[in-house]
C-alpha positions as CSV (number, residue, x, y, z in Angstrom):
1,X,0.0,-0.1,0.1
2,X,1.2,3.5,-0.5
3,X,2.4,5.3,2.4
4,X,0.5,8.5,3.6
5,X,3.4,10.4,3.7
6,X,6.5,10.9,1.2
7,X,9.9,12.8,1.1
8,X,10.8,15.8,-0.3
9,X,14.4,16.6,-1.7
10,X,15.7,17.0,1.7
11,X,14.6,13.8,3.1
12,X,12.0,15.0,5.2
13,X,8.8,13.5,5.2
14,X,5.5,15.8,4.4
15,X,2.1,15.3,3.8
16,X,1.1,14.8,0.1
17,X,-2.1,16.1,0.5
18,X,-0.6,19.6,0.5
19,X,0.2,19.4,-3.3
20,X,-2.9,21.1,-4.6
21,X,-3.6,23.7,-7.1
22,X,-3.9,27.3,-5.9
23,X,-7.1,27.8,-8.0
24,X,-10.4,26.6,-6.2
25,X,-13.5,25.6,-7.5
26,X,-16.6,27.5,-7.5
27,X,-17.6,26.5,-4.1
28,X,-15.1,25.1,-1.5
29,X,-15.9,24.7,2.1
30,X,-13.1,26.3,4.3
31,X,-12.1,23.4,7.0
32,X,-9.2,22.7,8.7
33,X,-6.6,20.4,6.7
34,X,-3.6,20.5,4.4
35,X,-5.6,21.2,1.2
36,X,-7.5,24.2,2.5
37,X,-4.5,25.4,4.4
38,X,-2.7,25.7,1.2
39,X,-5.7,27.6,-0.6
40,X,-5.8,30.0,2.4
41,X,-2.0,30.7,2.1
42,X,-2.3,31.5,-1.7
43,X,-5.4,33.7,-1.3
44,X,-3.3,36.0,1.1
45,X,-2.1,39.6,-0.4
46,X,-4.1,38.9,-3.6
47,X,-5.3,42.3,-5.3
48,X,-8.7,41.5,-4.8
49,X,-10.5,39.8,-2.1
50,X,-12.2,36.2,-3.0
51,X,-15.9,36.4,-2.0
52,X,-16.8,34.9,1.3
53,X,-20.3,33.2,2.4
54,X,-20.8,31.8,5.4
55,X,-23.7,29.4,5.8
56,X,-26.5,28.8,8.4
57,X,-24.6,26.0,10.3
58,X,-21.4,28.4,10.5
59,X,-19.4,26.7,7.4
60,X,-17.4,29.2,5.5
61,X,-17.6,28.9,1.8
62,X,-14.8,30.4,-0.7
63,X,-16.5,32.0,-3.9
64,X,-14.4,32.4,-6.9
65,X,-15.6,35.7,-8.5
66,X,-16.4,35.4,-12.2
67,X,-16.0,39.3,-13.4
68,X,-12.6,40.8,-12.9
69,X,-14.1,44.0,-12.4
70,X,-14.1,43.7,-8.7
71,X,-13.2,46.3,-6.3
72,X,-9.3,45.9,-5.5
73,X,-8.3,46.7,-2.2
74,X,-4.6,46.3,-1.8
75,X,-3.7,45.7,2.0
76,X,0.2,45.3,1.4
77,X,2.8,47.8,0.5
78,X,4.6,46.7,-3.0
79,X,8.2,46.1,-2.7
80,X,9.0,48.6,-5.6
81,X,7.2,51.7,-4.0
82,X,10.4,52.7,-2.3
83,X,12.5,55.8,-3.7
84,X,15.7,55.3,-1.7
85,X,17.7,52.5,-0.5
86,X,17.1,48.8,-1.3
87,X,14.1,47.2,-2.5
88,X,11.8,45.7,0.4
89,X,11.5,42.0,0.8
90,X,7.9,41.2,-0.9
91,X,5.3,41.8,1.9
92,X,2.8,39.2,0.3
93,X,5.3,36.4,0.8
94,X,6.2,37.2,4.3
95,X,2.5,37.6,5.2
96,X,1.9,34.0,3.8
97,X,4.6,33.0,6.0
98,X,3.4,34.4,8.9
99,X,-0.4,32.4,8.2
100,X,2.0,29.4,7.9
101,X,3.4,30.0,11.0
102,X,0.1,30.4,13.1
103,X,-1.5,27.3,11.2
104,X,1.5,25.0,11.9
105,X,2.0,26.0,15.4
106,X,5.7,27.2,15.2
107,X,6.5,29.2,18.3
108,X,9.6,31.3,17.0
109,X,10.8,33.2,13.9
110,X,14.0,31.2,13.5
111,X,12.0,28.0,13.7
112,X,9.7,29.3,10.9
113,X,12.5,30.1,8.4
114,X,14.3,27.0,9.3
115,X,11.2,25.1,8.1
116,X,10.9,27.3,5.1
117,X,14.4,26.5,4.1
118,X,13.9,23.0,4.5
119,X,10.4,22.2,3.0
120,X,10.0,22.9,-0.5
121,X,6.1,22.2,-0.7
122,X,5.7,25.5,2.1
123,X,8.3,27.5,0.8
124,X,6.5,27.2,-2.7
125,X,3.1,28.2,-1.2
126,X,4.6,31.2,0.2
127,X,5.9,32.1,-3.3
128,X,9.7,31.7,-2.7
129,X,11.2,29.3,-5.5
130,X,14.6,29.1,-4.1
131,X,16.3,28.9,-0.5
132,X,18.1,32.0,-1.4
133,X,14.7,33.9,-1.6
134,X,14.0,33.2,1.9
135,X,15.1,36.5,3.9
136,X,16.6,36.8,7.2
137,X,15.1,36.5,10.4
138,X,15.6,40.5,11.3
139,X,13.5,40.8,7.9
140,X,10.6,38.5,9.4
141,X,10.9,40.8,12.6
142,X,10.6,44.3,10.7
143,X,7.7,43.0,8.6
144,X,5.9,41.8,11.4
145,X,6.0,45.2,13.3
146,X,4.9,46.7,9.9
147,X,2.0,44.5,9.7
148,X,1.0,45.1,13.2
149,X,1.3,48.8,13.1
150,X,-1.0,48.8,9.9
151,X,-3.4,46.5,11.6
152,X,-3.0,44.2,8.6
153,X,-5.0,41.2,10.3
154,X,-7.5,43.2,11.5
155,X,-8.1,45.1,8.1
156,X,-8.3,41.6,6.2
157,X,-10.6,40.0,8.5
158,X,-13.0,43.1,8.8
159,X,-13.1,42.9,4.9
160,X,-14.0,39.2,5.3
161,X,-16.7,39.6,7.7
162,X,-18.2,42.2,5.7
163,X,-18.7,40.3,3.0
164,X,-20.0,37.2,4.7
165,X,-22.6,38.7,6.9
166,X,-23.6,41.2,4.4
167,X,-27.3,41.3,4.8
168,X,-27.4,38.4,7.4
169,X,-28.7,38.4,10.7
170,X,-26.5,36.9,13.7
171,X,-28.7,34.5,16.0
172,X,-26.2,34.2,18.7
173,X,-23.0,36.3,19.7
174,X,-20.9,34.5,22.5
175,X,-18.1,36.6,24.4
176,X,-15.2,35.4,26.1
177,X,-11.6,36.1,26.7
178,X,-8.6,34.0,26.6
179,X,-5.0,34.7,28.0
180,X,-2.1,35.5,25.7
181,X,1.5,34.7,27.0
182,X,4.1,36.9,26.2
183,X,7.9,36.7,26.9
184,X,8.0,40.2,28.2
185,X,8.7,42.0,31.3
186,X,5.4,43.6,32.7
187,X,5.4,47.3,33.2
188,X,5.2,48.5,36.2
189,X,2.2,50.5,37.6
190,X,2.4,54.4,37.3
191,X,1.9,56.2,40.6
192,X,-0.2,59.3,40.5
193,X,1.9,62.5,40.8
194,X,-0.3,64.3,43.4
195,X,-1.4,61.8,46.3
196,X,-5.1,61.6,46.6
197,X,-6.3,63.5,49.7
198,X,-8.6,61.2,52.0
199,X,-12.0,62.3,52.7
200,X,-13.4,62.7,55.9
201,X,-15.3,59.5,56.8
202,X,-18.7,59.6,57.5
203,X,-21.8,61.1,56.1
204,X,-21.2,64.8,54.1
205,X,-22.4,67.9,55.8
206,X,-25.7,69.5,54.8
207,X,-25.4,70.9,51.5
208,X,-22.0,69.5,51.0
209,X,-21.1,67.9,47.6
210,X,-18.6,65.5,47.1
211,X,-17.0,65.0,43.8
212,X,-17.1,61.4,42.3
213,X,-14.8,60.3,39.7
214,X,-16.7,58.7,37.0
215,X,-15.5,55.0,36.5
216,X,-14.3,53.5,33.1
217,X,-17.9,52.1,32.4
218,X,-19.3,55.2,33.0
219,X,-17.0,57.0,30.8
220,X,-17.6,54.5,28.0
221,X,-21.3,55.2,28.0
222,X,-20.6,58.8,26.4
223,X,-17.6,58.1,24.2
224,X,-17.0,57.3,21.0
225,X,-15.7,54.0,19.7
226,X,-12.1,55.4,18.7
227,X,-12.1,57.1,22.4
228,X,-12.8,53.9,24.2
229,X,-10.0,51.7,22.1
230,X,-7.8,54.5,23.2
231,X,-8.4,54.4,26.5
232,X,-8.1,50.6,26.9
233,X,-4.8,49.9,28.5
234,X,-2.6,47.6,26.1
235,X,0.5,47.2,27.8
236,X,2.1,44.0,29.3
237,X,1.0,43.2,32.8
238,X,0.3,40.3,34.8
239,X,-3.1,38.6,34.9
240,X,-5.1,36.3,37.0
241,X,-7.8,34.6,36.0
242,X,-10.1,31.6,37.8
243,X,-10.5,28.8,35.0
244,X,-12.8,26.1,35.0
245,X,-11.5,23.6,37.4
246,X,-11.5,26.6,40.5
247,X,-7.9,27.2,40.4
248,X,-6.5,30.8,39.9
249,X,-4.4,31.2,36.7
250,X,-1.8,33.8,36.7
251,X,0.4,34.4,33.4
252,X,2.2,37.6,32.1
253,X,1.4,39.1,28.8
254,X,-2.1,40.1,27.3
255,X,-5.6,39.4,27.1
256,X,-7.7,38.4,24.2
257,X,-11.4,39.6,23.9
258,X,-13.7,38.1,21.2
259,X,-17.2,37.9,19.8
260,X,-18.1,34.8,18.0
261,X,-21.4,34.1,15.9
262,X,-22.8,30.7,15.3
263,X,-20.6,28.1,14.4
264,X,-17.5,29.6,16.1
265,X,-17.0,32.1,13.5
266,X,-14.8,35.1,15.3
267,X,-16.6,38.2,14.3
268,X,-14.2,41.1,16.2
269,X,-11.6,41.0,18.8
270,X,-9.5,43.1,20.8
271,X,-6.0,42.6,22.7
272,X,-5.5,44.6,25.8
273,X,-3.6,44.3,28.9
274,X,-3.6,41.2,31.0
275,X,-5.3,42.7,34.1
276,X,-8.2,44.4,32.5
277,X,-11.2,42.9,33.7
278,X,-13.7,41.5,31.0
279,X,-16.6,44.1,31.8
280,X,-14.5,46.8,31.2
281,X,-13.7,45.7,27.3
282,X,-17.6,44.4,26.8
283,X,-18.9,47.9,25.6
284,X,-16.0,48.5,23.0
285,X,-16.1,44.9,21.8
286,X,-19.8,45.2,21.4
287,X,-19.4,48.6,19.3
288,X,-17.0,46.8,17.3
289,X,-19.3,44.0,16.6
290,X,-22.1,46.4,15.6
């Protein structure tokens, strides 16, 4: 019987099912697997977005456009749009490699680069034909910083959700948070420049009005969405949360707040400090979902 795995040019075993054409048929369910993983990588960074349709049961379908006059949206900078200096490495290839890093659960950038140098199929999916075309590790880091500053994943995800849920009603929206550990030092708490004067204990005198500082939830009721997002802390801190078994979980890093629709399709998400309570990110997250 033929083996489920085969060897590439360097003798490393790879999955033969990943050898698929980047072209997709008129309707293809997007599920987890090597075949659809290859399709996802090949479609990242295209000048136009593939139409996305989400079924009633939460199944995600990719629709191929027949017309070539679709609205073009360039989310990635072109390497030749640079007046001075050496041309940039192609950001489309780098964005596909970062998608492969997340899908294959590769923890480090150096591990991703080693995988690209040894795996011919993965390198071809990222549009690198030779080993010498794979950039160095600092180039990966600079590109990752550019993508994070430009909010590239959020913009692409927002466009896909708007296309998929255009004219459809979401029956249920589930909201939860998850811990994001980071190898980073937590930012120390900032102390107030002027010490707060302690007020006198007991009831106030007749006619006396004590000033009450509005809390974050009260301020969010009258704030715009951009103001609420800017006011949320995004520094690396220490978070504590009680898990399902009743034990207190402690981590250093950030916290991911997410709204999901029926079938577990993520609608919107926010990344804040780990010490932020879930209730303080509920109103901004609901505004983003709307």
